[in-house]
C-alpha positions as CSV (number, residue, x, y, z in Angstrom):
1,M,12.5,2.9,1.4
2,Q,10.3,0.7,3.6
3,V,6.7,1.6,4.1
4,H,4.0,0.0,6.3
5,A,0.6,-0.7,4.8
6,F,-2.8,-2.0,5.9
7,V,-4.6,-3.7,3.0
8,K,-8.3,-4.3,2.7
9,P,-8.8,-6.8,-0.1
10,G,-11.9,-7.9,-1.9
11,R,-13.7,-4.5,-2.0
12,Q,-15.8,-3.0,-4.8
13,R,-13.9,0.3,-5.0
14,E,-10.2,0.8,-4.8
15,S,-8.6,3.6,-2.9
16,L,-5.5,4.8,-1.0
17,G,-5.2,6.7,2.2
18,W,-2.7,7.7,4.9
19,D,-3.4,7.4,8.6
20,G,-0.2,9.3,9.6
21,V,1.8,6.1,10.1
22,Q,0.9,3.7,7.3
23,L,-0.7,3.5,3.9
24,I,-4.3,2.2,3.9
25,A,-5.0,0.4,0.6
26,V,-8.4,-0.8,-0.5
27,V,-8.1,-3.2,-3.4
28,A,-10.7,-5.2,-5.4
29,A,-8.7,-8.4,-5.7
30,P,-9.5,-11.2,-3.3
31,P,-6.9,-12.4,-0.8
32,V,-6.4,-15.6,-2.7
33,E,-3.1,-16.9,-4.0
34,G,-1.4,-13.5,-3.8
35,A,-4.0,-11.7,-6.0
36,A,-4.5,-8.9,-3.5
37,N,-0.7,-8.4,-3.1
38,E,-0.3,-8.2,-6.9
39,R,-3.1,-5.7,-7.2
40,L,-1.6,-3.7,-4.3
41,V,1.7,-3.4,-6.2
42,V,-0.1,-2.3,-9.4
43,V,-2.1,0.3,-7.6
44,L,0.9,1.7,-5.8
45,A,3.1,1.7,-8.9
46,G,0.4,3.7,-10.8
47,W,0.0,6.1,-7.9
48,L,3.7,6.7,-7.6
49,G,4.4,6.6,-11.3
50,I,7.1,3.9,-11.0
51,A,7.5,0.4,-12.4
52,K,5.9,-2.5,-10.6
53,S,9.4,-4.0,-10.3
54,Q,10.3,-1.2,-7.9
55,I,7.8,-2.4,-5.3
56,S,7.9,-5.6,-3.3
57,V,6.3,-7.1,-0.2
58,V,9.1,-7.8,2.2
59,K,6.9,-8.8,5.2
60,G,3.3,-9.8,5.7
61,W,2.7,-11.7,2.5
62,T,-0.4,-13.4,4.0
63,S,-1.4,-10.7,6.5
64,R,-3.3,-7.4,6.0
65,Y,-0.4,-5.6,7.7
66,K,2.5,-5.5,5.3
67,T,5.9,-4.0,5.0
68,L,6.8,-2.8,1.5
69,E,10.1,-1.9,-0.1
70,I,9.5,0.9,-2.5
71,G,12.2,2.2,-4.9
72,V,11.6,5.9,-4.4
73,G,13.3,8.5,-2.3
74,E,11.8,9.6,1.0
75,A,11.1,13.1,-0.3
76,A,9.3,11.9,-3.4
77,F,7.2,9.5,-1.3
78,Q,6.3,12.2,1.3
79,E,5.2,14.5,-1.5
80,A,3.0,11.7,-2.9
81,V,1.6,10.9,0.5
82,N,0.6,14.6,1.0
83,S,-1.9,14.1,-1.9
84,L,-3.7,11.2,-0.2
85,P,-6.7,11.7,2.0
86,R,-6.2,11.3,5.7
87,V,-8.0,8.3,7.2
88,P,-8.5,7.3,10.9
89,R,-5.7,5.2,12.4
90,Q,-6.2,1.5,12.0
91,D,-6.4,-0.9,15.0
92,K,-2.8,-2.2,14.8
93,L,0.2,0.0,14.1
94,L,3.5,-1.5,12.9
């Protein structure tokens, strides 16, 4: 399934949140040479309990706003999202 995400790279603490429309991911890796994207995949795979190979960035490789292809069913993803804290909507919605 495809999921939209807003990524905040280069932060001290990592976290995940949901604003009702997209994932909000805060990652420690800097936005240099794909490091933040790689860390995003690791964080999401750990959170969902799936292999890193089941997650890929399909749009927005160099943007903070990304579209991800995640190899889980919609019901499993929605159950996982319900465990995330709700955060305010971000400035740009996909």
